[in-house]
DRENDO-1510 file (C-alpha; in Angstrom, 1 decimal, always signed):
<recs>
REC; n; res; u; v; w
REC; 1; MET; +120.2; +26.3; +74.4 .
REC; 2; ARG; +123.6; +23.9; +74.3 .
REC; 3; ILE; +123.8; +21.5; +77.6 .
REC; 4; SER; +126.9; +19.8; +78.7 .
REC; 5; ILE; +127.4; +17.6; +81.5 .
REC; 6; THR; +130.6; +16.6; +83.2 .
REC; 7; GLY; +131.8; +14.4; +85.7 .
REC; 8; ARG; +135.1; +14.8; +87.8 .
REC; 9; LYS; +136.2; +11.8; +89.6 .
REC; 10; VAL; +132.5; +10.6; +89.5 .
REC; 11; ASN; +130.0; +8.8; +87.0 .
REC; 12; LEU; +127.1; +10.4; +86.5 .
REC; 13; ARG; +124.0; +8.4; +86.3 .
REC; 14; ASP; +121.7; +9.3; +83.4 .
REC; 15; ASN; +118.6; +9.6; +85.7 .
REC; 16; PHE; +120.7; +12.9; +87.1 .
REC; 17; LYS; +121.9; +14.2; +83.4 .
REC; 18; GLN; +118.2; +13.7; +82.8 .
REC; 19; LEU; +117.6; +15.8; +85.7 .
REC; 20; ALA; +120.0; +18.7; +85.2 .
REC; 21; GLN; +119.2; +18.7; +81.4 .
REC; 22; LYS; +115.2; +19.1; +82.8 .
REC; 23; LYS; +116.1; +21.9; +84.9 .
REC; 24; LEU; +117.9; +23.8; +83.4 .
REC; 25; SER; +115.2; +23.6; +79.8 .
REC; 26; ARG; +113.7; +25.8; +81.5 .
REC; 27; PHE; +116.2; +28.2; +81.2 .
REC; 28; GLU; +115.6; +27.6; +77.6 .
REC; 29; ARG; +112.9; +30.0; +78.1 .
REC; 30; ILE; +115.1; +32.8; +78.6 .
REC; 31; PHE; +118.1; +32.2; +76.8 .
REC; 32; ASP; +118.3; +31.8; +73.2 .
REC; 33; GLU; +119.4; +29.2; +71.1 .
REC; 34; ASP; +123.3; +30.1; +70.9 .
REC; 35; ALA; +123.5; +30.1; +74.8 .
REC; 36; GLU; +126.1; +27.4; +76.0 .
REC; 37; ALA; +125.3; +25.9; +79.5 .
REC; 38; ASN; +128.2; +24.0; +81.6 .
REC; 39; VAL; +127.5; +21.2; +83.9 .
REC; 40; VAL; +130.5; +20.0; +86.0 .
REC; 41; VAL; +130.1; +18.3; +89.2 .
REC; 42; THR; +133.3; +17.0; +91.5 .
REC; 43; VAL; +132.8; +14.6; +94.1 .
REC; 44; GLU; +135.5; +14.5; +97.2 .
REC; 45; LYS; +135.5; +12.7; +100.5 .
REC; 46; ASN; +131.6; +12.6; +100.2 .
REC; 47; ARG; +131.3; +16.5; +99.8 .
REC; 48; GLN; +129.2; +16.5; +96.2 .
REC; 49; THR; +129.7; +20.1; +94.5 .
REC; 50; VAL; +127.8; +21.1; +91.2 .
REC; 51; GLU; +128.7; +24.1; +89.2 .
REC; 52; ILE; +126.9; +25.6; +86.7 .
REC; 53; THR; +127.9; +28.1; +84.1 .
REC; 54; ILE; +125.8; +29.9; +81.4 .
REC; 55; LYS; +127.2; +31.7; +78.2 .
REC; 56; GLN; +125.1; +34.2; +76.1 .
REC; 57; ARG; +126.3; +37.3; +74.0 .
REC; 58; GLY; +129.0; +38.3; +76.3 .
REC; 59; MET; +126.9; +37.7; +79.5 .
REC; 60; ILE; +128.0; +34.9; +81.8 .
REC; 61; TYR; +126.1; +33.7; +85.1 .
REC; 62; ARG; +128.0; +31.1; +86.7 .
REC; 63; ALA; +126.9; +29.4; +90.2 .
REC; 64; GLU; +128.2; +26.6; +92.3 .
REC; 65; ALA; +127.0; +24.7; +95.2 .
REC; 66; THR; +128.5; +22.0; +97.9 .
REC; 67; GLU; +126.1; +19.4; +99.3 .
REC; 68; LEU; +125.9; +16.0; +100.6 .
REC; 69; GLU; +124.2; +15.2; +98.3 .
REC; 70; MET; +124.3; +16.0; +94.4 .
REC; 71; ASN; +120.8; +16.5; +93.3 .
REC; 72; GLU; +120.3; +19.3; +96.6 .
REC; 73; ALA; +123.7; +20.8; +94.9 .
REC; 74; LEU; +122.0; +21.4; +91.8 .
REC; 75; ASP; +119.4; +22.6; +93.3 .
REC; 76; ARG; +120.9; +25.4; +94.9 .
REC; 77; VAL; +122.7; +26.1; +91.8 .
REC; 78; ILE; +119.7; +26.3; +89.6 .
REC; 79; SER; +118.4; +28.5; +92.7 .
REC; 80; ALA; +121.4; +30.6; +92.5 .
REC; 81; LEU; +121.0; +31.2; +89.2 .
REC; 82; GLY; +117.7; +32.4; +89.2 .
REC; 83; ARG; +118.7; +35.2; +91.3 .
REC; 84; GLN; +121.2; +36.4; +89.4 .
REC; 85; ILE; +118.8; +36.4; +86.4 .
REC; 86; ARG; +116.5; +38.6; +88.1 .
REC; 87; LYS; +119.3; +40.7; +89.1 .
REC; 88; ASN; +120.4; +41.1; +86.0 .
REC; 89; LYS; +116.9; +42.2; +85.5 .
REC; 90; ALA; +117.4; +44.7; +88.2 .
REC; 91; LYS; +120.5; +46.4; +86.1 .
REC; 92; LEU; +118.5; +46.6; +83.5 .
REC; 93; ASP; +115.9; +48.3; +84.8 .
REC; 94; ASN; +118.6; +50.7; +86.8 .
REC; 95; ARG; +119.9; +51.1; +83.4 .
REC; 96; ILE; +116.9; +52.3; +81.6 .
REC; 97; MET; +115.9; +54.4; +84.6 .
REC; 98; GLN; +119.1; +56.3; +83.8 .
REC; 99; LEU; +118.5; +56.4; +80.4 .
REC; 100; GLU; +115.1; +58.2; +81.0 .
REC; 101; LYS; +116.9; +60.8; +83.4 .
REC; 102; GLU; +119.3; +61.2; +80.4 .
REC; 103; GLN; +116.6; +61.4; +78.1 .
REC; 104; ALA; +114.2; +63.6; +80.6 .
REC; 105; ILE; +117.2; +65.7; +80.8 .
REC; 106; PHE; +117.9; +66.2; +77.6 .
REC; 107; ASN; +114.0; +67.0; +76.2 .
REC; 108; LYS; +114.3; +69.9; +79.5 .
REC; 109; GLU; +117.3; +71.3; +77.8 .
REC; 110; ARG; +115.5; +70.8; +74.3 .
REC; 111; TYR; +112.3; +72.5; +75.3 .
REC; 112; ARG; +113.7; +75.6; +77.5 .
REC; 113; ALA; +115.8; +76.2; +74.0 .
REC; 114; GLU; +112.3; +76.0; +71.7 .
REC; 115; ARG; +111.1; +78.5; +74.2 .
REC; 116; LYS; +113.9; +80.8; +74.5 .
REC; 117; ILE; +114.2; +81.2; +70.6 .
REC; 118; ALA; +110.3; +81.9; +70.5 .
REC; 119; LYS; +110.9; +84.3; +73.5 .
REC; 120; THR; +114.5; +86.0; +71.0 .
REC; 121; GLU; +113.0; +85.6; +67.8 .
REC; 122; GLN; +109.7; +88.1; +69.2 .
REC; 123; ASP; +112.3; +90.2; +71.5 .
REC; 124; ILE; +113.9; +90.7; +68.2 .
REC; 125; GLU; +110.8; +91.6; +66.3 .
REC; 126; GLU; +109.6; +94.3; +69.3 .
REC; 127; THR; +112.8; +96.0; +69.4 .
REC; 128; MET; +113.2; +96.5; +65.4 .
REC; 129; LEU; +110.0; +98.1; +65.5 .
REC; 130; THR; +110.6; +100.2; +68.8 .
REC; 131; LYS; +114.0; +101.4; +66.9 .
REC; 132; GLN; +112.2; +101.7; +63.7 .
REC; 133; ARG; +109.6; +104.1; +65.8 .
REC; 134; MET; +112.3; +105.9; +67.4 .
REC; 135; SER; +113.7; +106.5; +63.8 .
REC; 136; GLU; +110.8; +108.4; +62.2 .
REC; 137; ASP; +110.9; +110.2; +65.7 .
REC; 138; TRP; +114.3; +111.5; +65.4 .
REC; 139; ALA; +113.8; +111.7; +61.7 .
REC; 140; TYR; +110.5; +114.4; +62.4 .
REC; 141; TYR; +112.7; +116.4; +64.9 .
REC; 142; LYS; +115.1; +116.9; +62.9 .
REC; 143; GLU; +113.3; +117.9; +60.3 .
REC; 144; TYR; +111.1; +120.0; +62.0 .
REC; 145; LYS; +110.9; +123.9; +60.5 .
REC; 146; GLY; +108.7; +125.5; +63.1 .
REC; 147; GLU; +109.4; +127.4; +66.6 .
REC; 148; ARG; +111.1; +125.2; +68.8 .
REC; 149; LYS; +109.3; +126.0; +72.1 .
REC; 150; THR; +107.6; +124.1; +75.6 .
REC; 151; LEU; +104.3; +125.6; +75.3 .
REC; 152; LEU; +102.0; +124.3; +78.5 .
REC; 153; LEU; +98.5; +124.7; +78.6 .
REC; 154; ASN; +97.3; +128.0; +79.8 .
REC; 155; LEU; +100.9; +130.0; +79.8 .
REC; 156; GLN; +101.4; +130.1; +75.9 .
REC; 157; GLN; +103.0; +133.1; +75.9 .
REC; 158; ALA; +105.4; +132.2; +78.8 .
REC; 159; THR; +109.1; +133.4; +78.8 .
REC; 160; ALA; +111.5; +130.2; +79.3 .
REC; 161; GLU; +111.4; +130.9; +83.2 .
REC; 162; GLU; +108.3; +131.1; +83.3 .
REC; 163; THR; +107.8; +128.3; +82.0 .
REC; 164; GLY; +110.7; +126.2; +84.2 .
REC; 165; ARG; +108.3; +127.8; +87.1 .
REC; 166; LYS; +105.2; +126.3; +85.8 .
REC; 167; LEU; +106.9; +122.8; +85.5 .
REC; 168; HIS; +108.6; +123.0; +88.7 .
REC; 169; LYS; +104.8; +123.7; +90.3 .
REC; 170; ILE; +103.2; +120.8; +88.8 .
REC; 171; ALA; +106.0; +118.3; +89.4 .
REC; 172; LYS; +105.0; +119.1; +93.2 .
REC; 173; THR; +101.1; +119.3; +93.1 .
REC; 174; TYR; +100.2; +116.9; +90.6 .
REC; 175; ARG; +99.4; +113.2; +91.8 .
REC; 176; SER; +97.8; +110.6; +89.6 .
REC; 177; GLU; +99.0; +107.7; +88.2 .
REC; 178; ALA; +96.7; +108.8; +85.1 .
REC; 179; ILE; +99.2; +110.3; +82.2 .
REC; 180; GLY; +98.2; +113.8; +82.4 .
REC; 181; THR; +98.7; +116.3; +79.2 .
REC; 182; ILE; +100.2; +119.5; +80.2 .
REC; 183; GLY; +101.7; +120.9; +77.1 .
REC; 184; SER; +103.4; +121.1; +73.5 .
REC; 185; TYR; +106.6; +121.1; +72.0 .
REC; 186; ILE; +107.1; +121.2; +68.2 .
REC; 187; GLY; +103.3; +119.6; +67.4 .
REC; 188; LEU; +104.4; +116.4; +70.2 .
REC; 189; ASN; +102.4; +116.2; +73.7 .
REC; 190; LEU; +104.2; +116.7; +76.7 .
REC; 191; SER; +102.4; +114.9; +79.8 .
REC; 192; VAL; +103.4; +114.0; +83.3 .
REC; 193; ARG; +102.7; +111.1; +85.3 .
REC; 194; SER; +103.3; +110.2; +89.5 .
REC; 195; GLU; +105.0; +107.1; +90.6 .
REC; 196; TYR; +104.0; +105.5; +93.8 .
REC; 197; HIS; +106.2; +103.4; +96.4 .
REC; 198; TYR; +104.9; +100.5; +96.7 .
REC; 199; THR; +103.5; +101.5; +100.6 .
REC; 200; GLY; +101.5; +103.6; +98.6 .
REC; 201; ALA; +103.4; +106.8; +99.2 .
REC; 202; PHE; +104.5; +109.5; +96.3 .
REC; 203; GLU; +107.8; +109.2; +95.1 .
REC; 204; ARG; +108.1; +111.6; +92.0 .
REC; 205; ASN; +106.3; +113.3; +89.2 .
REC; 206; ILE; +107.6; +111.9; +85.2 .
REC; 207; PHE; +107.7; +114.2; +82.9 .
REC; 208; LEU; +107.1; +113.1; +79.4 .
REC; 209; VAL; +107.8; +113.6; +75.5 .
REC; 210; GLU; +105.3; +111.6; +72.9 .
REC; 211; GLY; +106.5; +111.3; +70.1 .
REC; 212; LYS; +104.5; +110.5; +66.7 .
REC; 213; SER; +105.0; +107.1; +66.7 .
REC; 214; GLY; +103.3; +107.4; +70.4 .
REC; 215; LEU; +106.5; +106.3; +72.1 .
REC; 216; LYS; +106.9; +108.2; +75.1 .
REC; 217; TYR; +110.1; +109.8; +76.1 .
REC; 218; LYS; +111.6; +110.4; +79.8 .
REC; 219; CYS; +112.6; +113.1; +80.6 .
REC; 220; GLY; +116.4; +112.6; +81.6 .
REC; 221; LEU; +117.1; +108.9; +83.5 .
REC; 222; SER; +114.5; +109.4; +86.2 .
REC; 223; GLY; +112.0; +111.8; +84.5 .
REC; 224; ALA; +112.4; +114.0; +87.3 .
REC; 225; LEU; +113.0; +117.9; +85.8 .
REC; 226; PRO; +116.2; +119.4; +86.4 .
REC; 227; LEU; +116.4; +121.8; +89.2 .
REC; 228; GLY; +116.7; +125.4; +86.9 .
REC; 229; PHE; +114.3; +126.6; +85.6 .
REC; 230; ALA; +115.2; +127.3; +82.4 .
REC; 231; ASP; +116.7; +124.1; +82.3 .
REC; 232; SER; +113.4; +122.4; +82.5 .
REC; 233; ALA; +111.6; +124.0; +79.7 .
REC; 234; ALA; +114.1; +122.9; +77.5 .
REC; 235; TYR; +114.1; +119.4; +78.9 .
REC; 236; PRO; +111.4; +118.3; +75.9 .
REC; 237; GLN; +115.1; +119.5; +73.8 .
REC; 238; ALA; +117.0; +117.7; +75.9 .
REC; 239; THR; +114.7; +114.5; +76.0 .
REC; 240; LEU; +114.5; +114.2; +72.0 .
REC; 241; ASP; +118.3; +114.8; +71.9 .
REC; 242; LYS; +118.6; +111.2; +73.3 .
REC; 243; LEU; +117.1; +109.8; +70.4 .
REC; 244; PRO; +120.5; +108.7; +68.7 .
REC; 245; GLU; +121.6; +107.4; +71.8 .
REC; 246; LEU; +118.5; +105.5; +72.3 .
REC; 247; ILE; +118.2; +104.3; +68.8 .
REC; 248; ARG; +121.8; +102.8; +68.8 .
REC; 249; ARG; +120.9; +101.2; +72.0 .
REC; 250; GLN; +118.1; +99.0; +70.2 .
REC; 251; GLN; +120.4; +97.9; +67.5 .
REC; 252; GLU; +123.0; +96.5; +70.1 .
REC; 253; LYS; +119.7; +94.3; +72.1 .
REC; 254; ILE; +118.7; +93.3; +68.5 .
REC; 255; ASP; +122.2; +92.2; +67.5 .
REC; 256; GLN; +123.2; +90.7; +71.3 .
REC; 257; LEU; +119.2; +88.7; +70.6 .
REC; 258; ALA; +120.7; +88.1; +67.0 .
REC; 259; ASN; +124.0; +86.3; +68.3 .
REC; 260; GLU; +121.8; +83.7; +70.9 .
REC; 261; LEU; +119.9; +82.9; +67.9 .
REC; 262; PRO; +122.4; +80.2; +66.9 .
REC; 263; THR; +123.2; +78.4; +70.5 .
REC; 264; LEU; +119.7; +78.0; +70.9 .
REC; 265; GLN; +118.9; +76.3; +67.5 .
REC; 266; GLN; +121.9; +74.0; +67.8 .
REC; 267; ILE; +120.4; +73.4; +71.2 .
REC; 268; PHE; +117.0; +72.5; +69.5 .
REC; 269; SER; +117.9; +70.7; +66.4 .
REC; 270; ARG; +120.1; +68.4; +68.6 .
REC; 271; LYS; +118.5; +64.2; +68.5 .
REC; 272; TRP; +118.8; +62.3; +71.4 .
REC; 273; GLY; +121.1; +59.7; +70.7 .
REC; 274; LYS; +120.3; +57.4; +72.7 .
REC; 275; THR; +116.6; +56.1; +71.9 .
REC; 276; ALA; +117.6; +53.5; +70.2 .
REC; 277; GLU; +119.3; +51.7; +73.0 .
REC; 278; LEU; +116.6; +52.6; +75.5 .
REC; 279; ASP; +113.9; +51.5; +73.2 .
REC; 280; ALA; +115.7; +48.1; +73.2 .
REC; 281; LEU; +116.4; +47.5; +76.7 .
REC; 282; LYS; +113.0; +48.2; +77.4 .
REC; 283; GLN; +111.7; +45.8; +75.4 .
REC; 284; GLU; +114.8; +43.2; +76.1 .
REC; 285; CYS; +113.4; +44.2; +80.1 .
REC; 286; LYS; +110.1; +43.4; +79.3 .
REC; 287; GLU; +110.6; +40.0; +77.3 .
REC; 288; LEU; +112.8; +38.9; +80.5 .
REC; 289; GLN; +110.3; +39.6; +82.7 .
REC; 290; ARG; +107.9; +38.0; +81.2 .
REC; 291; LYS; +110.0; +34.6; +80.3 .
REC; 292; ILE; +111.4; +34.8; +84.4 .
REC; 293; ASP; +107.7; +35.1; +85.2 .
REC; 294; ASN; +106.9; +32.1; +83.0 .
REC; 295; SER; +109.8; +30.1; +83.9 .
REC; 296; LEU; +111.2; +30.6; +87.1 .
REC; 297; LYS; +107.9; +29.9; +89.1 .
REC; 298; GLU; +108.0; +26.5; +87.8 .
REC; 299; LEU; +111.3; +25.7; +88.9 .
REC; 300; GLU; +110.3; +27.3; +92.2 .
REC; 301; GLN; +107.9; +25.0; +92.9 .
REC; 302; GLN; +109.6; +21.8; +91.1 .
REC; 303; PRO; +109.6; +19.1; +93.6 .
REC; 304; ALA; +113.1; +17.5; +94.5 .
REC; 305; VAL; +114.3; +14.5; +93.7 .
REC; 306; THR; +117.1; +12.3; +95.3 .
REC; 307; VAL; +119.8; +10.9; +92.9 .
REC; 308; ILE; +122.6; +8.6; +94.0 .
REC; 309; ALA; +125.8; +9.1; +92.1 .
REC; 310; ALA; +127.4; +6.0; +91.0 .
</recs>
């Protein structure tokens, strides 16, 4: 660190210059060799003012003190500079905390995107499989060549009216969360399952048609039978007639999920642009703290020396 000492309206003795250089030399452990320290001493009406300015890489530390004794003013200025350096250390700490917070938010968003990508890809795969199974069931339904009739267990030769009455009786009496087989339609299993309120009270029975794929399709929107007996007997056909619409919805879901992937992948592939800045600040802060610990403590412990101006 280059040091210049100037007196205004006063001739400075060599012992004061040596003392000022000695005190400032302790800052050499903190500042680089290209730093400049300018000491200006002014005396007016027995009031002695010491002003010190240290410049380094665009940073400026400046302090001024006025006392009756020149060395007391010097000590005050040196102490003030020490406080400024510590304050700068605090600013570095705050900046590091700010960057670490930004980094944490960035990493959290990236982690969420990574998990969302995995979940979305899994959902696409599962939905494509469901669509494929529905398509197989639809193909079987369309190509079936046999008799299309709802056949209930122990009621094989019933009319549609009789079949509907039996289904309504099942709807009123069946009570089990387990799926129970009740008959068949074009070789597909027909079944029923009870749904209960969270309080334990019975709510409704759900009537199902099981496709060749193993997928089970609900009757209507809620699974409940139609009101008419003939319509109830035809519930398997009405349920399977909905397959094209169900397949279309699966494709819409696939398309929607696929459209979300590019944005998620873009978020995941981003790199945080301030990593180098944060690492440099941490290193600078660590080094500055070490220099402060080794240097300013000695300055504070240095005994005062009385110097009289000429």
